Residue, then its C-alpha position, 0 to 999 in steps of 0.5 A: m500500500s502506498n503512502f498517502q495523505i488526505f488530511d490538509r491541516h491548513s485548509w481544514g483548519a481554515i474551514r474549522e475556524a470559519r465554522g467556529i468549531t473548537y478542538a474540543q468539539l472535534g475531539e468529542l465528535c471523533g472520540v479523541h481528546l482535544k490534545s490529539v486534535s490540536k496535534w493534528f492541526y499543528g502538524e505534530r501528528t497525522p490523524s488515522l484514516h478513520h479519524t480523517i473521515l470523522l473529521a471531514k464529516a464533522l467539518g462538513i467536507p464532502l467525502n467524495q471531494v476528500l477522497k477523489s485524489v485517492t487512486d490506489s485500489d487497496i486504499r479505496s477498499a480500506i476506505r469503503s470498509i470504514l464507511 
């Protein structure tokens, strides 16, 4: 499986701020502590695929938009199994 990243902390952070969603709220929606969320948005850690999908849903980012750049069939299968 190839290395890939669909979480974009800069653009997703701008969306988070524009929507007035706090790290604590995202943490609650994703089932993690707010410190985990802050580390994702500060670039100290990368959210798992599962948490990336939960973040997209919480921020109102359409999953088809998020996932359209994923071309690896194994990764697409993994994503489908999570959804």
